[in-house]
C-alpha positions in Angstrom: 24.7 13.3 -1.0 21.8 11.9 -3.0 21.6 8.3 -3.8 20.7 6.9 -7.2 19.1 3.9 -8.4 21.0 1.7 -11.5 18.2 3.0 -13.8 19.2 6.8 -12.9 22.9 6.7 -14.5 22.1 9.1 -17.2 20.2 11.3 -14.6 22.9 11.6 -12.1 25.3 12.5 -14.6 23.1 15.4 -15.5 23.0 16.6 -12.3 26.6 16.3 -11.5 26.8 18.6 -14.3 24.2 21.1 -12.9 26.4 21.2 -9.5 29.4 21.7 -11.6 27.7 24.7 -13.9 26.3 26.5 -10.3 30.0 26.7 -9.0 31.4 30.1 -9.8 35.4 28.4 -9.3 36.2 27.2 -12.7 39.8 26.0 -14.0 40.8 29.1 -15.0 39.5 30.8 -11.2 36.3 32.5 -10.6 34.3 32.7 -13.7 30.7 33.5 -14.9 27.8 31.2 -13.9 26.2 30.3 -17.3 22.4 30.5 -16.1 20.9 29.7 -19.5 22.5 26.2 -20.0 22.0 25.4 -15.8 18.0 26.1 -17.2 18.3 23.9 -20.1 20.4 21.3 -18.3 17.6 20.9 -15.3 14.6 21.0 -18.3 16.2 18.4 -19.5 16.6 16.6 -16.3 13.0 16.9 -15.8 12.0 15.5 -19.1 14.8 12.3 -18.3 12.9 11.6 -14.8 9.4 12.1 -16.5 10.1 9.5 -19.2 12.0 7.3 -16.7 9.5 7.1 -14.1 6.6 6.8 -16.7 8.0 4.0 -18.1 9.2 1.7 -14.9 8.8 -2.1 -14.7 7.6 -3.8 -11.2 10.9 -4.6 -10.0 12.3 -0.8 -11.0 9.4 0.4 -8.8 10.1 -2.0 -6.2 13.5 -0.5 -5.8 12.0 3.0 -5.5 9.9 1.7 -3.1 12.8 0.5 -0.6 14.7 4.1 -1.8 17.1 4.9 1.1 16.2 8.8 0.8 12.2 8.0 0.8 10.5 9.4 3.2 9.4 7.3 6.0 6.9 6.9 8.4 8.2 9.1 11.0 8.9 12.0 8.7 4.8 11.7 7.7 3.8 11.8 11.4 5.8 14.9 12.2 4.5 16.5 9.2 0.8 15.8 9.1 -0.3 15.3 12.8 -0.3 17.9 15.3 0.1 17.2 19.0 1.5 13.9 18.5 1.8 11.9 21.9 3.3 8.7 21.3 2.4 5.3 23.5 4.9 2.5 24.0 4.8 -1.1 25.1 2.1 -4.0 24.8 1.8 -4.6 28.6 3.1 -8.2 28.0 6.8 -8.3 27.0 8.4 -4.8 26.1 8.3 -2.4 23.4 8.9 -2.6 19.6 10.8 0.2 18.1 10.3 -0.8 14.3 6.2 0.8 15.0 5.5 4.2 16.2 2.0 4.6 17.6 0.3 7.1 19.3 -2.3 9.5 19.2 -2.5 12.9 17.8 -4.5 16.1 15.9 -5.2 16.3 12.2 -8.1 18.7 10.7 -8.9 19.4 14.6 -9.6 15.8 15.2 -8.1 13.4 17.2 -6.9 10.0 15.5 -4.8 7.2 16.2 -1.5 7.1 14.0 0.1 3.7 13.4 3.2 3.7 11.0 6.1 1.0 10.7 9.6 2.7 10.9 12.2 1.3 8.9 14.7 4.1 10.1 17.0 6.8 8.5 20.3 5.7 8.7 22.3 2.7 10.0 22.5 3.1 13.7 18.2 3.8 13.1 17.5 1.0 10.6 19.4 -1.4 13.1 17.4 0.2 16.4 13.8 0.1 14.0 15.0 -3.5 12.7 14.4 -2.4 9.4 10.8 -1.7 9.8 10.4 -5.9 10.7 7.5 -5.9 13.6 8.2 -8.7 16.9 4.6 -9.9 18.5 5.2 -7.2 21.0 4.7 -4.6 18.0 1.6 -6.0 16.9 0.1 -6.6 20.4 0.9 -2.9 21.0 -1.1 -1.7 18.0 -3.7 -4.1 19.0 -4.2 -2.8 22.8 -4.2 0.7 21.0 -6.7 0.1 18.4 -8.8 -1.2 20.7 -8.1 1.8 22.9 -9.3 4.3 19.9 -12.3 1.9 19.4 -13.6 2.4 22.8 -13.2 6.3 22.7 -14.7 6.5 18.8 -11.5 7.7 17.4 -10.3 6.7 14.1 -7.2 4.8 13.1 -4.6 5.9 10.4 -1.7 3.5 10.1 1.4 4.0 7.4 2.7 0.5 6.3 6.4 -0.1 4.8 8.0 -3.1 5.9 9.8 -5.7 4.2 7.5 -8.2 6.2 7.0 -9.5 10.0 10.5 -10.5 11.7 11.0 -14.2 11.6 13.7 -14.9 13.8 13.8 -17.6 16.3 12.7 -14.9 19.6 9.8 -13.7 17.8 8.4 -17.1 16.7 8.7 -18.3 20.6 7.1 -15.4 21.8 4.1 -16.2 18.9 4.6 -14.4 15.9 1.8 -15.8 13.8 -0.8 -15.4 16.5 -0.1 -11.8 16.9 -0.3 -11.3 13.1 -3.5 -12.8 13.5 -5.1 -11.0 16.1 -3.9 -7.7 14.5 -5.5 -8.6 11.4 -8.8 -9.1 13.7 -8.6 -6.2 15.5 -8.0 -4.0 12.8 -11.6 -5.8 10.7 -13.2 -5.6 13.4 -13.1 -2.0 14.9 -16.2 0.1 14.8 -14.3 3.4 13.6 -12.8 4.1 10.1 -9.4 2.9 9.7 -7.2 4.3 6.7 -3.9 2.5 5.5 -1.2 4.5 3.5 1.3 2.1 1.8 4.2 4.2 1.7 6.9 2.0 0.3 7.3 -1.4 1.0 4.1 -3.2 2.0 5.4 -7.0 2.4 3.5 -10.3 3.5 1.3 -10.6 6.6 3.6 -7.9 8.2 1.5 -5.5 6.1 -1.5 -7.0 6.1 -2.0 -7.4 9.8 -2.3 -3.2 9.6 -3.8 -2.7 6.2 -6.9 -4.8 6.8 -8.7 -1.1 6.6 -11.8 1.0 5.3 -9.7 2.7 2.6 -6.2 1.2 1.6 -4.3 4.0 -0.4 -1.1 3.4 -2.1 1.7 5.9 -3.1 2.3 5.7 -6.7 5.5 3.7 -6.4 4.9 2.0 -3.5 4.1 -2.3 -3.6 2.2 -4.5 -1.7 2.3 -8.4 -2.0 2.5 -11.5 0.1 6.2 -12.3 -0.4 9.4 -10.0 -1.8 10.3 -10.4 -5.5 13.2 -12.2 -4.5 11.8 -14.6 -2.2 8.7 -15.9 -4.8 12.1 -16.2 -7.6 13.8 -18.5 -5.0 10.6 -20.7 -4.0 9.3 -20.8 -7.6 12.4 -21.3 -9.7 15.2 -21.9 -7.1 16.9 -18.5 -8.8 16.9 -14.6 -7.1 18.1 -13.4 -10.1 14.6 -14.0 -11.5 13.0 -11.1 -9.4 11.8 -9.1 -12.6 10.1 -11.9 -13.6 8.2 -12.5 -10.5 7.6 -8.9 -9.7 5.7 -8.5 -13.1 3.7 -12.0 -12.6 3.0 -11.1 -8.7 0.7 -7.9 -9.9 2.4 -5.8 -6.9 2.1 -2.0 -7.8 -0.3 0.0 -6.9 -2.1 0.5 -10.8 -2.2 -3.5 -10.5 -3.7 -3.5 -7.6 -6.6 -0.7 -7.9 -7.3 -3.0 -11.1 -7.6 -5.8 -9.4 -10.1 -3.7 -7.0 -7.5 -4.8 -3.6 -6.9 -1.2 -2.9 -8.8 2.0 -3.4 -6.9 5.1 -4.0 -3.4 5.6 -5.4 -1.5 8.6 -4.5 0.8 10.3 -7.9 4.2 10.9 -6.3 6.4 14.2 -8.0 8.3 12.9 -10.8 11.8 11.5 -10.0 9.5 9.6 -6.6 8.3 11.0 -3.5 12.3 11.5 -2.1 12.8 14.3 -4.5 10.1 16.5 -3.3 8.9 15.1 0.4 7.1 18.6 1.2 5.3 17.9 -1.6 4.4 14.6 -1.3 3.1 15.1 2.4 1.0 17.9 1.8 -1.3 14.9 -0.3 -0.9 12.4 2.0 -2.9 14.6 4.9 -5.6 15.8 1.9 -6.4 12.1 1.4 -6.4 11.1 5.0 -8.7 14.5 5.7 -10.8 13.7 2.4 -11.3 10.0 3.6 -12.0 10.9 7.2 -14.8 13.1 6.4 -16.4 10.4 4.1 -17.5 8.4 6.9 -18.4 11.3 9.2 -22.1 10.5 8.9 -21.9 6.3 8.7 -22.9 4.9 12.0 -20.8 2.5 13.9 -22.5 -0.8 12.1 -22.3 1.0 8.9 -18.6 1.2 8.9 -18.0 -1.9 10.2 -20.5 -3.4 7.4 -18.5 -1.1 4.7 -15.3 -2.8 6.2 -16.5 -6.5 5.7 -18.0 -5.9 2.3 -15.3 -4.1 0.6 -12.9 -7.5 1.2 -15.6 -10.0 0.5 -16.0 -8.4 -2.8 -12.4 -8.6 -3.6 -11.9 -11.4 -6.2 -15.7 -11.1 -7.0 -17.7 -9.5 -9.9 -20.1 -8.1 -7.5 -19.7 -9.6 -4.2 -22.0 -9.8 -1.4 -24.8 -7.3 -0.2 -26.3 -7.3 2.5 -29.8 -9.2 3.0 -33.2 -7.9 3.5 -33.5 -10.7 6.4 -31.1 -9.2 9.0 -31.5 -13.1 10.5 -29.6 -14.0 7.2 -26.6 -11.7 6.8 -24.9 -12.0 3.5 -26.0 -12.5 0.1 -23.9 -13.1 -2.9 -24.9 -10.9 -5.9 -24.6 -11.6 -9.2 -24.3 -9.5 -12.6 -27.0 -10.3 -14.8 -24.3 -11.8 -17.1 -23.1 -14.7 -14.3 -27.4 -14.8 -13.9 -27.9 -15.6 -17.4 -24.4 -18.0 -17.5 -26.0 -19.7 -14.6 -29.2 -20.3 -16.0 -27.8 -22.1 -19.4 -25.5 -23.9 -17.5 -28.3 -25.1 -14.8 -30.6 -26.1 -18.1 -28.3 -27.3 -20.7 -29.8 -30.3 -21.4 -33.0 -28.9 -22.0 -32.0 -26.0 -24.4 -29.6 -28.7 -25.9 -33.4 -30.8 -26.7 -34.6 -27.7 -28.0 -32.0 -27.1 -30.2 -31.8 -30.5 -31.9 -35.9 -30.5 -32.6 -35.4 -27.1 -33.5 -32.8 -28.5 -36.3 -34.6 -31.5 -37.0 -37.8 -29.5 -38.0 -35.9 -27.1 -40.5 -33.9 -30.2 -42.1 -37.7 -31.5 -42.7 -39.0 -28.9 -43.9 -35.8 -28.7 -46.3 -36.0 -32.1 -47.9 
């Protein structure tokens, strides 16, 4: 049984009509199936899906990112990687079922795969804690990332979480510290790491595994520091203003790509990833292979510098570049426009004086 979102009511009615047309049993018994009408209605559905999904607002994209039928990390891992070997436990407390981690093969190359898993039905969602990781989950990821770094194995992460688990037990076991150390481990790797946001990339729970050389988003996924409902509750004390919050937060793939926070957007099939799961899995696989090949000729230091420069560049026009003097480290690189502007601001009194002298000279000539 398909699940429909609020803005898909017309599509739901048309698809139910198609199902009715496909049945040979009418009110008068067995009748001929009207294939022409089925074809026309299906074309109408495709056109309606195209129009609807081309004009989604930020809140509607949030609903698509959370869709019940949307493919989860476990599905992608099974479809994309061969000989996947599951590894468990953080060697301190226990195993966190909300994250799947292990080694597998892609394009005949070993990779460490980490996936935040929400679960497919009620039982698995409870078991997976709805994709909200606990400290032991992050410590498991840290342990495996260090292992992958030691043996020069690239890291691929699938991000899909509303955020880290905020329960008292998680806080007692050091949730904040685990997230911080996970970010540190991701940023310190000397092997390429690629993160794909497949659904919801929420808060530090997502950033902990998305501090990568390449951050990729599916077209209808989201990535933000807080949920729209949480933001609306804090700013306006009104969760009903989620649409307003979602628009202000710039959390969609298009907004984040324009801001330079993510590196690539993978287009989804018409109607979202859940309507053609085989195609979206294939597209993600090609993207991972392409990005891993881009780093084949990079040295360990170059991979590390690439990641560092990428994050230092966010929010800046040109970012930081490596100085010619290795001991100095990184220096800030300004654009030409910024250099001219800075020069004028630093010498504004001199230019003001020159301007006044020029105006006085012109006035004296005229009179």
